[in-house]
N, C-alpha and C positions, 0 to 999 in steps of 0.2 A: 432406371434412371433416376426414377422417382427419389427415392433414397439416396445418389449422387446431390441431388437439388437441396435437401433437407441438411445433410452434412455440408454443402458451402454454405447455407444460410447460417447452421450454426458455428460455424468455424466466422463467419463475417462478421457477427453479433461480437465474439467474443473479440477479437482481433481489433475491434470498433468500438468494443465497451473497455477495455482495458484501462484501469487509470493511471495516469502518470505521475511522478515523483511528487507532487504540489500535492495532492489526493494523501499518500505516504502520509508525507513529513504532516500535514493536517490532522490524522487520523491517530499519529502518535502523539502527537500535540493533544488532543481532547482527551486523550487516554491519563495524560500525564497530570491534566489538570483535573480532572476527575479525581483521579489514583491519590494527587497531592495536597490540594485544596487550594484555593483561588491563587495566591500570592508564590507560592510554593512551585504549583503547579504553570506560573507562568514564568518564573526563571527557568524552570525543568525545559518550557517548552522553547524558550530563547536559544537555551543550550543548544538542544535537539536540531533546531531547524540552520544551525550554524556548526553543527557537528560535523566536521571534514571527515570520521570514520564511519557516516551513512552511506550505504553506496545502493544505490538505486540497478535492480535488476530486469530488463526489457525480455519475457517469453512471448513475446508477440499475443498469446491466446490469453495469459496470464502476467503477474508482475509479483515482483518481491522487492523488499527492502531489507539491507544486511547491517549490522553491525558488528566489527572485530569476527566475522566469518559464524554469526549469529543473527537468525532468520528474526525480523523486529515486527514485522507486519507482511502480510499476504493481499494482491488484489485481483480482485476476478468482477466483470459487470458491473464497473466502474463504484464496486463497495469494496474497503479497504478494513482488513481482521487485524487490529494488532495481534500480538501476541502475548499472550497471559505473564511470562518472565514466572 
C-alpha cells in the first residue's frame, strides 16, 4: 500500500511540474542568445518564437519540443534541457 502511495505522489509531482510550451521557447531562446552573442541571438530568438515548425508535445509526465521531427528540447520537473545540436 505504501508503494502505491509513493508511486502516486511521484506521478502527481511529475504531472504538475511538467513545463509548458512557453518554458521550452524561453530555454531555446536563452540557448540561442548564449550561443550566438547578443544581437544575433536576439534575432534568432525572435525567429524561434514565431517558427511555425516548432511543435510542443505534452506527454503528461514530461514534454518535448521538436522541429522537423528532430528533438529541440526536453522538459521534466519544470526544467527544460535544450538539445546540443
